[in-house]
C-alpha positions as CSV (number, residue, x, y, z in Angstrom):
1,M,-12.2,2.5,9.4
2,K,-9.7,4.3,7.3
3,A,-8.3,3.4,3.9
4,Y,-4.5,2.9,3.5
5,E,-2.2,2.3,0.6
6,V,0.8,0.1,1.4
7,T,3.4,0.5,-1.4
8,L,6.1,-2.2,-1.6
9,H,9.4,-1.5,-3.4
10,G,8.0,1.8,-4.6
11,T,6.0,0.0,-7.2
12,D,3.4,-2.5,-6.1
13,S,0.5,-1.3,-3.9
14,I,-2.0,-3.0,-1.7
15,Y,-5.1,-1.2,-0.5
16,V,-6.4,-1.9,3.0
17,L,-9.3,-0.8,5.2
18,A,-8.1,-0.6,8.8
19,P,-8.5,1.5,12.0
20,T,-4.8,2.5,12.1
21,K,-1.6,2.6,10.0
22,Y,-0.1,-0.1,12.3
23,R,-3.0,-2.4,11.8
24,A,-3.0,-1.9,8.0
25,L,0.7,-3.0,8.0
26,E,-0.2,-6.0,10.2
27,L,-2.9,-7.0,7.7
28,V,-0.6,-6.7,4.7
29,G,2.0,-8.7,6.6
30,D,-0.5,-11.5,7.3
31,Y,-1.6,-11.4,3.7
32,L,2.0,-11.7,2.4
33,A,2.7,-14.5,4.9
34,D,-0.3,-16.5,3.7
35,A,1.1,-16.0,0.1
36,G,4.5,-17.3,1.3
37,R,6.2,-13.9,0.9
38,T,7.2,-13.1,4.5
39,D,10.5,-11.7,3.2
40,I,9.0,-8.6,1.5
41,L,8.2,-6.5,4.6
42,Q,11.4,-7.6,6.4
43,S,13.9,-6.9,3.7
44,S,12.4,-4.2,1.5
45,K,11.2,-0.6,1.6
46,F,7.6,0.1,2.1
47,V,5.4,3.1,2.6
48,V,2.1,3.3,4.3
49,R,-0.1,6.3,3.6
50,Q,-3.7,7.1,4.5
51,I,-6.0,7.7,1.6
52,N,-8.5,10.6,2.0
53,L,-11.9,9.1,1.1
54,S,-13.6,12.5,1.2
55,E,-11.9,13.7,-2.0
56,E,-12.1,12.2,-5.5
57,Q,-8.9,10.6,-6.7
58,I,-7.5,7.9,-9.0
59,L,-5.5,5.4,-7.1
60,R,-2.2,4.7,-8.8
61,S,0.9,3.2,-7.4
62,E,3.8,5.4,-6.4
63,R,5.7,4.3,-9.6
64,C,2.7,5.3,-11.8
65,R,2.2,8.6,-10.1
66,A,5.5,9.8,-11.5
67,C,4.6,8.7,-15.0
68,P,2.9,11.0,-17.5
69,L,-0.6,9.9,-18.3
70,D,-0.1,9.9,-22.1
71,E,2.7,7.3,-22.0
């Protein structure tokens, strides 16, 4: 299994364990469908990136990565 971060609208992130990027996106799609938000993946921008679990890191959404830590 690999860890993936799926960022929606460049702000909100969902973290998923899945064997492939495609499967991670499927799982997020199913999750959003169960929540009644099927429109998010169809009409918005999203980014799927693999997270390297072999290195230490603080997981922050794409929006927060651009922000200075002291604000």
